[in-house]
C-alpha positions in Angstrom: 31.4 -3.0 -79.7 29.5 -1.2 -77.0 26.4 0.5 -78.1 25.9 4.2 -77.2 23.5 4.9 -74.3 21.1 7.7 -73.7 22.2 9.3 -70.5 19.6 10.6 -68.1 19.9 12.4 -64.7 18.6 10.7 -61.6 14.9 11.3 -61.2 14.3 11.9 -64.9 12.5 9.4 -67.2 14.6 6.6 -68.7 14.8 6.3 -72.4 15.6 3.6 -74.9 19.1 2.5 -75.3 20.6 4.0 -78.4 22.6 2.0 -80.9 23.4 4.8 -83.3 27.1 3.9 -83.6 26.4 0.4 -85.1 25.0 1.9 -88.2 28.0 4.0 -89.0 30.5 1.1 -89.3 31.9 -0.1 -92.6 30.2 -3.6 -92.3 27.4 -5.3 -90.3 29.6 -7.2 -87.8 29.1 -4.6 -85.0 25.3 -4.6 -85.8 25.0 -8.3 -85.1 27.5 -8.2 -82.3 25.4 -5.6 -80.4 21.9 -6.7 -81.2 22.3 -10.5 -81.4 22.9 -10.9 -77.7 19.7 -9.1 -77.0 17.7 -11.5 -79.2 16.8 -8.8 -81.9 14.2 -10.5 -84.1 12.0 -8.0 -86.0 13.6 -8.8 -89.4 12.8 -12.5 -88.7 9.1 -11.7 -88.3 9.1 -9.3 -91.2 10.6 -12.0 -93.6 7.3 -14.0 -93.6 5.0 -11.0 -93.6 6.8 -9.2 -96.5 6.9 -12.3 -98.6 3.2 -12.7 -98.0 2.5 -9.2 -99.2 4.6 -9.2 -102.3 2.1 -10.7 -104.7 -0.8 -8.8 -103.2 1.0 -5.5 -103.6 1.7 -6.3 -107.3 4.9 -8.2 -107.8 4.4 -10.5 -110.9 7.4 -12.7 -110.1 6.1 -13.6 -106.6 4.2 -16.9 -106.1 0.5 -16.3 -105.8 0.4 -13.2 -107.9 -3.3 -12.6 -108.5 -4.4 -12.2 -112.1 -6.5 -9.2 -111.4 -3.6 -7.0 -110.3 -2.5 -4.6 -113.1 0.9 -5.2 -114.6 3.1 -3.1 -116.9 4.9 0.1 -116.3 8.3 0.3 -114.4 9.7 -2.9 -112.8 8.1 -3.6 -109.4 10.5 -2.7 -106.5 10.6 -2.8 -102.8 11.8 0.4 -101.0 13.2 -0.4 -97.5 13.3 2.7 -95.4 15.9 2.8 -92.6 17.4 -0.2 -94.3 20.9 -0.1 -92.6 23.1 -2.8 -94.2 20.2 -4.5 -96.2 19.3 -7.2 -93.8 15.6 -7.1 -94.9 16.8 -7.5 -98.5 19.0 -10.4 -97.5 16.0 -12.2 -95.8 13.5 -11.3 -98.5 15.5 -12.4 -101.5 17.7 -15.3 -100.2 17.3 -18.7 -98.6 18.7 -17.6 -95.3 17.3 -16.9 -91.8 18.2 -14.1 -89.4 19.8 -16.6 -87.0 22.0 -17.8 -89.8 23.2 -14.3 -90.5 23.7 -13.8 -86.8 25.9 -16.8 -86.6 27.7 -15.9 -89.8 28.7 -12.3 -88.9 29.8 -13.2 -85.3 31.8 -16.3 -86.4 35.6 -16.5 -85.9 35.9 -16.7 -89.7 34.1 -13.3 -90.2 36.2 -11.7 -87.4 39.4 -12.5 -89.4 38.3 -10.7 -92.5 38.8 -7.1 -93.6 35.7 -5.3 -94.8 36.8 -5.8 -98.4 37.2 -9.5 -97.8 33.9 -9.7 -96.1 32.2 -8.1 -99.0 33.6 -10.7 -101.4 32.7 -13.5 -98.9 29.1 -12.1 -98.8 28.7 -11.7 -102.5 29.4 -15.4 -103.1 27.3 -16.4 -100.1 24.2 -14.5 -101.2 24.6 -15.4 -104.9 24.5 -19.1 -104.0 21.3 -18.6 -102.0 19.4 -16.2 -104.2 15.7 -17.0 -104.5 14.3 -17.4 -108.1 11.5 -15.0 -107.1 13.9 -12.3 -105.8 12.7 -8.7 -106.2 14.7 -5.5 -106.7 15.2 -3.7 -103.4 16.0 0.0 -103.0 17.5 1.1 -99.7 17.0 4.4 -98.0 19.0 5.3 -94.9 20.9 8.3 -93.6 23.8 6.0 -92.6 26.1 6.1 -95.7 28.4 3.3 -94.6 25.5 0.9 -94.2 24.0 1.8 -97.6 27.5 1.4 -99.2 27.9 -2.1 -97.7 24.4 -3.2 -98.7 25.1 -2.2 -102.3 28.6 -3.7 -102.4 27.5 -7.0 -101.1 24.8 -7.2 -103.7 21.8 -6.9 -101.3 20.6 -3.5 -102.5 20.0 -2.8 -106.1 20.1 1.0 -105.4 20.8 2.9 -102.2 20.1 6.5 -101.2 21.3 8.5 -98.1 18.6 11.1 -98.1 16.6 12.4 -95.2 13.1 13.0 -96.4 12.0 14.5 -93.1 14.1 17.5 -94.0 14.2 17.7 -97.8 12.3 16.5 -100.8 13.6 13.4 -102.6 16.3 13.9 -105.2 15.3 13.4 -108.9 17.3 10.1 -108.8 15.5 8.8 -105.8 12.1 9.8 -107.3 13.0 8.0 -110.6 14.3 4.9 -108.9 11.1 4.5 -106.9 8.6 5.0 -109.8 7.9 1.3 -109.8 7.8 0.8 -106.0 5.0 -1.4 -105.0 5.9 -2.1 -101.3 7.6 0.2 -98.8 8.9 -1.6 -95.8 10.0 -0.4 -92.3 11.3 -2.6 -89.5 13.0 0.0 -87.5 13.1 3.8 -87.1 9.3 4.5 -87.5 9.5 6.6 -84.4 11.9 9.0 -86.2 9.6 9.3 -89.2 6.5 11.3 -90.1 4.2 11.4 -93.2 6.8 13.8 -94.7 9.0 10.9 -95.6 6.2 8.9 -97.2 4.1 11.4 -99.0 6.4 12.3 -102.0 6.9 8.5 -102.6 3.2 7.8 -102.6 1.6 10.7 -104.3 1.4 11.2 -108.1 2.1 7.6 -108.8 0.5 5.3 -111.4 -0.1 2.8 -108.6 0.3 3.8 -105.0 2.6 1.5 -103.1 1.7 -0.3 -100.0 3.5 0.4 -96.8 4.2 -2.3 -94.2 5.7 -1.1 -91.0 6.6 -2.8 -87.7 6.2 -0.1 -85.1 7.3 -0.2 -81.5 4.4 -0.1 -79.1 6.2 2.6 -77.1 5.3 5.1 -79.8 2.4 5.9 -82.2 2.0 5.5 -85.9 -1.0 7.8 -86.0 0.8 10.8 -87.4 1.9 8.8 -90.4 -1.4 7.1 -90.9 -3.3 10.5 -90.7 -0.9 12.0 -93.2 -1.3 9.1 -95.7 -5.1 9.2 -95.3 -5.0 12.6 -97.1 -3.7 10.7 -100.1 -6.8 8.3 -100.0 -5.0 5.5 -98.2 -6.1 3.4 -95.3 -3.8 2.2 -92.5 -4.8 -1.1 -90.7 -3.1 -2.4 -87.6 -2.8 -6.1 -87.0 -4.6 -6.5 -83.7 -4.3 -10.3 -83.6 -0.8 -10.3 -82.3 2.4 -8.4 -81.5 6.0 -9.2 -82.5 8.8 -9.3 -79.9 11.6 -7.0 -81.0 14.5 -7.5 -78.5 15.2 -7.9 -74.8 15.7 -4.9 -72.6 19.2 -3.8 -71.8 18.4 -3.0 -68.2 15.6 -2.3 -65.7 15.5 1.4 -66.6 14.7 0.6 -70.2 12.0 -1.8 -69.3 10.4 0.7 -67.0 10.5 3.2 -69.8 8.8 0.7 -72.2 6.1 -0.3 -69.7 5.3 3.4 -68.9 5.3 4.4 -72.6 3.1 1.5 -73.8 0.6 2.2 -71.0 0.5 5.9 -72.0 -0.2 4.9 -75.6 -3.3 3.0 -74.4 -1.9 -0.5 -74.8 -1.5 -3.2 -72.2 2.1 -4.1 -71.4 1.2 -7.2 -69.3 2.7 -10.4 -70.7 4.7 -8.5 -73.2 6.9 -5.6 -72.1 6.5 -6.7 -68.5 8.0 -10.0 -69.5 11.2 -8.5 -70.7 10.9 -7.6 -74.4 10.0 -4.6 -76.6 7.1 -5.6 -78.8 6.1 -4.2 -82.2 2.8 -4.0 -84.0 2.3 -4.4 -87.8 0.7 -1.6 -89.7 -0.2 -1.9 -93.4 -1.2 1.2 -95.4 -3.0 0.6 -98.8 -5.4 2.5 -101.1 -8.7 2.7 -99.3 -10.6 0.7 -101.9 -8.2 -2.2 -101.6 -8.4 -2.2 -97.8 -12.2 -2.2 -97.9 -12.3 -5.1 -100.5 -9.9 -7.3 -98.5 -9.2 -6.3 -94.9 -5.7 -6.9 -93.4 -6.9 -9.7 -91.1 -8.1 -11.6 -94.2 -4.8 -11.1 -95.9 -2.8 -12.4 -93.0 -5.1 -15.4 -92.4 -4.9 -16.4 -96.1 -1.1 -16.5 -96.0 
């Protein structure tokens, strides 16, 4: 399937290639068919980081759960924002890799199945690979077909197609996220503001952590500033960046190099070498960030 492209007139700035249409399909085969050839890998990087953060954010079932983290209250959940088909949930809760999923969904066997048959195939596949320390994952995305597939395949425990940029969360979403300890984002941060996060973080018994992989072509400052008003601190992992995917063409690369430079970062050896890169941002209650800085958390893992 061909991904939709941003169109721009000669002489105007190039933009990122748009892949909006791959999120409106009834199953994830077009998603992997479009992004796989470009070496898309952010969920691969996130798999290790999110698992590292689970016990620190307060998941009692996660290995390494510290005894001094309070327990009790609603069951601990992950809220994956812009979750699409539940790929992060698949990697977080199952003994699978992103490459294995890429191979699976682009295989001749997958191509022969209807969506209903693919769902049944997936349910058996993931059930056989479920981790004993799996955690409940709630999905939030405006793409209704993607949410429906993630739920039907058993990847998402609950799913919501609400846009918190334009409206307050429904009572059902608010209730479902009462026990959320970790909010994850691996794509779509450039479309979000603090409006999406504030109602999910304020007035909570324990404020969830937020872990977001953010493209270097944009800024996370607006979100960080908004969450700071709730007494939370955002730290950026300055020790490394994470390749996202290859550029689709020279115009997209030039856009990225220009945008990263304008954001005050150095594109040399990263975007200039042919890939978008992301940076990890983690938001936590200020006292927790002071007691154990992000670099310490990542080094300990």
